[in-house]
C-alpha positions as CSV (number, residue, x, y, z in Angstrom):
1,X,16.0,-14.8,-0.9
2,X,18.1,-15.6,2.3
3,X,15.9,-16.1,6.3
4,X,17.0,-12.7,7.0
5,X,14.9,-11.1,4.2
6,X,11.9,-13.2,4.9
7,X,12.2,-12.7,8.4
8,X,12.1,-8.8,7.5
9,X,9.5,-9.2,5.0
10,X,7.4,-11.3,7.4
11,X,8.4,-8.8,10.4
12,X,7.6,-5.6,7.9
13,X,3.9,-7.0,7.6
14,X,2.7,-6.7,10.7
15,X,3.9,-3.2,11.0
16,X,0.8,-2.3,7.8
17,X,-1.7,-0.2,9.3
18,X,-5.1,-0.4,9.1
19,X,-5.6,1.6,6.6
20,X,-3.0,-0.5,4.4
21,X,-5.6,-3.6,4.8
22,X,-8.4,-1.5,3.7
23,X,-7.3,-0.2,1.1
24,X,-7.2,-3.9,-0.5
25,X,-10.6,-4.1,0.1
26,X,-11.5,-0.3,-2.2
27,X,-14.2,-1.3,-5.0
28,X,-14.9,-4.5,-2.6
29,X,-19.5,-5.0,-3.1
30,X,-19.7,-5.3,0.5
31,X,-20.0,-3.5,3.8
32,X,-16.5,-3.7,4.5
33,X,-15.8,-1.5,1.1
34,X,-18.2,0.8,1.0
35,X,-16.0,1.7,4.9
36,X,-12.7,1.5,2.8
37,X,-14.2,3.8,0.2
38,X,-15.3,6.3,2.9
39,X,-11.4,5.6,4.7
40,X,-9.8,6.4,1.8
41,X,-11.5,10.0,0.7
42,X,-11.1,10.6,4.9
43,X,-8.2,12.7,4.6
44,X,-8.6,13.1,8.4
45,X,-8.3,8.9,9.1
46,X,-5.6,7.5,11.0
47,X,-3.5,6.1,8.3
48,X,-0.9,4.7,9.8
49,X,-2.8,3.3,13.0
50,X,-3.0,-0.5,13.8
51,X,-4.6,0.3,17.2
52,X,-8.0,-0.6,17.2
53,X,-9.0,1.3,20.5
54,X,-7.9,4.9,18.0
55,X,-9.4,3.7,14.6
56,X,-12.5,2.5,17.4
57,X,-13.0,6.3,18.7
58,X,-11.9,7.9,16.0
59,X,-15.1,6.4,13.5
60,X,-17.5,7.0,16.8
61,X,-16.1,10.5,16.6
62,X,-16.8,11.1,13.0
63,X,-19.4,8.3,11.9
64,X,-19.5,7.2,8.4
65,X,-23.6,7.4,6.9
66,X,-25.0,3.9,6.5
67,X,-21.4,1.9,8.3
68,X,-22.2,0.2,11.4
69,X,-19.2,-0.3,13.6
70,X,-19.9,-3.8,13.9
71,X,-18.7,-3.4,10.1
72,X,-15.9,-2.2,11.5
73,X,-15.2,-4.8,13.9
74,X,-15.5,-7.3,11.3
75,X,-13.4,-5.6,9.2
76,X,-10.7,-5.4,12.1
77,X,-10.7,-9.1,13.0
78,X,-10.4,-9.3,9.0
79,X,-6.9,-7.4,9.0
80,X,-5.5,-9.1,12.6
81,X,-5.8,-12.6,9.3
82,X,-4.5,-10.1,7.2
83,X,-1.6,-10.0,9.0
84,X,-1.0,-13.4,9.9
85,X,-1.3,-14.1,6.1
């Protein structure tokens, strides 16, 4: 593989939306896994966003049962680390 294709794959990773990360958490027996299940089932969730404020605002206006915003904060931190890997 040449270096330009490696670079393109890396730059594409940084463009992946939060929704894409949350798909990796589906089925986890954690609060983040529960959040992922709600997000995947939510047809109105901003699927193409990687913006913390936009997603946080959406979740504040459309809360999921038994899911705290602290769980979202933790998952967004994990998402940022995932983008770097």
